[in-house]
C-alpha positions in Angstrom: 0.0 0.0 0.0 2.8 2.4 0.9 4.5 1.8 -2.5 1.2 2.6 -4.3 0.9 5.9 -2.5 4.5 6.8 -3.4 3.6 6.1 -7.0 0.5 8.3 -6.8 2.6 11.1 -5.4 5.1 10.7 -8.2 2.4 10.8 -10.8 0.9 13.9 -9.3 4.1 15.8 -10.3 3.4 15.0 -13.9 -0.1 16.4 -13.9 -1.0 20.0 -14.7 -2.0 22.2 -11.8 -5.6 22.1 -11.0 -7.7 24.9 -12.6 -9.5 26.3 -9.6 -11.5 29.4 -10.5 -13.3 30.4 -7.3 -14.2 34.0 -6.7 -12.4 35.2 -3.5 -14.7 38.2 -2.9 -17.8 36.0 -3.1 -16.2 33.4 -1.0 -15.5 36.0 1.7 -19.2 36.8 2.0 -20.0 33.1 2.2 -17.3 32.5 4.9 -19.2 34.8 7.3 -21.4 31.8 8.2 -18.3 29.7 8.8 -16.5 32.2 11.1 -18.8 31.4 14.1 -17.0 28.1 14.5 -13.7 28.4 12.5 -13.0 32.0 13.5 -12.8 35.2 11.6 -9.1 34.5 11.0 -9.8 30.8 10.2 -7.7 29.7 13.1 -10.4 27.2 14.4 -11.8 26.5 17.8 -11.0 23.3 19.6 -14.0 23.7 22.0 -16.3 23.7 19.0 -14.4 20.9 17.3 -13.6 23.3 14.5 -10.2 22.9 12.9 -8.0 25.7 11.6 -8.8 26.2 7.9 -6.9 29.4 6.9 -4.4 28.6 4.2 -5.7 25.1 3.6 -5.3 23.4 0.3 -8.0 24.7 -2.1 -8.5 21.4 -3.8 -8.9 19.6 -0.5 -11.4 22.1 0.7 -13.5 21.7 -2.4 -13.4 17.9 -2.1 -14.3 17.9 1.6 -17.2 20.4 1.2 -18.6 18.2 -1.6 -18.2 15.1 0.6 -20.1 16.8 3.5 -22.8 18.1 1.1 -23.3 14.7 -0.5 -23.3 12.7 2.7 -20.0 11.0 2.0 -18.6 12.4 5.2 -20.3 13.3 8.5 -22.9 10.6 8.6 -21.1 7.9 10.6 -22.2 7.2 14.2 -19.9 9.0 16.7 -18.5 11.6 14.2 -19.9 14.6 16.2 -17.7 17.2 14.5 -18.6 15.8 11.0 -22.3 15.8 11.9 -22.0 19.5 12.8 -20.3 20.4 9.5 -22.6 18.5 7.2 -25.6 20.9 7.4 -23.3 23.9 7.0 -21.9 22.5 3.8 -25.5 21.9 2.6 -26.1 25.6 2.7 -23.6 26.1 -0.1 -26.0 25.9 -3.0 -23.8 24.7 -5.8 -20.3 24.0 -7.1 -19.6 27.7 -7.7 -20.4 28.5 -4.1 -18.1 25.7 -2.9 -15.3 26.9 -5.2 -15.7 30.5 -4.0 -15.6 29.8 -0.3 -12.7 27.4 -0.8 -10.8 30.1 -2.8 -11.3 32.6 0.0 -10.2 30.2 2.8 -7.1 29.1 0.9 -6.2 32.8 0.4 -6.3 33.5 4.2 -2.9 33.7 6.0 -2.2 30.4 7.8 -2.5 30.6 11.6 0.1 29.2 13.9 -1.3 26.8 16.5 0.0 26.2 20.1 1.0 22.6 20.6 -1.4 20.6 22.8 0.1 17.1 22.1 3.4 16.0 23.5 5.5 13.5 21.7 9.0 12.6 20.4 9.4 14.8 17.3 12.5 12.9 16.2 10.6 9.6 16.0 7.6 11.5 14.6 9.7 12.7 11.7 10.7 9.1 10.9 7.2 7.8 11.2 5.8 10.7 9.2 8.3 10.4 6.4 7.7 6.6 6.0 3.9 6.7 6.3 2.6 10.2 5.5 5.1 12.2 3.5 4.5 10.7 0.1 1.0 12.2 0.0 1.1 15.1 2.4 4.6 16.4 1.5 7.8 16.3 3.4 6.7 19.2 5.8 3.0 18.5 5.9 2.0 21.2 3.4 -0.3 18.9 1.3 -0.6 18.3 -2.4 -3.2 19.9 -4.5 -3.1 17.2 -7.2 -3.7 14.5 -4.6 -6.4 16.4 -2.8 -4.4 16.0 0.4 -4.7 18.7 3.2 -2.0 20.9 4.7 -1.5 19.3 8.1 0.4 22.3 9.6 -2.7 24.6 9.7 -5.4 22.4 11.3 -4.2 22.1 14.9 -2.6 19.0 16.5 -5.7 18.0 18.4 -7.7 17.9 15.2 -5.0 15.8 13.4 -5.1 13.3 16.2 -8.9 13.2 16.3 -9.2 12.6 12.6 -6.6 9.8 12.4 -8.6 8.1 15.3 -11.8 8.6 13.3 -10.2 6.8 10.3 -9.0 4.1 12.6 -12.4 3.7 14.3 -14.4 3.7 11.0 -16.0 7.0 11.6 -14.4 8.4 8.4 -13.4 6.9 5.1 -15.9 4.1 5.1 -18.5 5.5 2.6 -18.5 3.6 -0.7 -17.8 6.9 -2.5 -15.0 8.0 -0.2 -12.1 7.0 -2.5 -9.4 9.1 -0.9 -10.8 8.5 2.6 -10.5 4.7 2.1 -6.8 5.2 1.2 -6.3 7.3 4.3 -8.2 4.8 6.5 -5.8 2.0 5.5 -2.7 4.2 6.2 -4.2 5.4 9.6 -4.4 1.8 10.8 -0.6 1.4 10.4 0.0 4.1 13.1 -0.1 3.4 16.8 -1.4 6.0 19.3 2.2 6.7 20.5 3.4 7.1 16.9 0.5 9.4 16.2 1.5 11.7 19.1 5.1 11.7 17.8 3.9 12.6 14.3 1.8 15.5 15.7 4.9 16.7 17.7 6.9 16.7 14.5 4.3 18.6 12.5 4.1 21.1 15.3 7.7 22.0 14.6 6.9 22.7 10.9 6.0 26.2 9.8 2.3 26.8 8.8 3.4 29.5 6.3 
């Protein structure tokens, strides 16, 4: 499985950049409804289970908003955060609205997050490089062509929660969740201690 993901990452370098044509100004207006949970600056709110989104990969945002809107994500029992997000995504009336809000969020300056997870960053780098880096990039900045998120902008608590969601079949189980299924398989190769170490390593990477 790991070798296959490395091949996908290599092929992504041969593909043209995604043509994303969202309107940032329109997206800013739409984001007003998101700010209550994700913050005006897009920094997120752990108490509301809302991750940091500012500076996130545009292609990833579009894919996730569609997944929430179509019921591919946020419907599994126990996924409280996903259940909160699904009705919000449903308010985006069409693909143009999704592209617009994604364009605005991606244009926002990334917010630095205080570390809440303790771990061995040295071991985390080794684990991250072998299990995550092929798709998410060497420093966790994501890959537009692979629809993978930037991991340095979401907050370590959210990273840990989502990997556990994949492990516990609360995410990546829908039949149409192609990328989620890939991530679910990789998540199951990471122990809880390794996950903390990976989070510690990503906390040392710049969000810029």
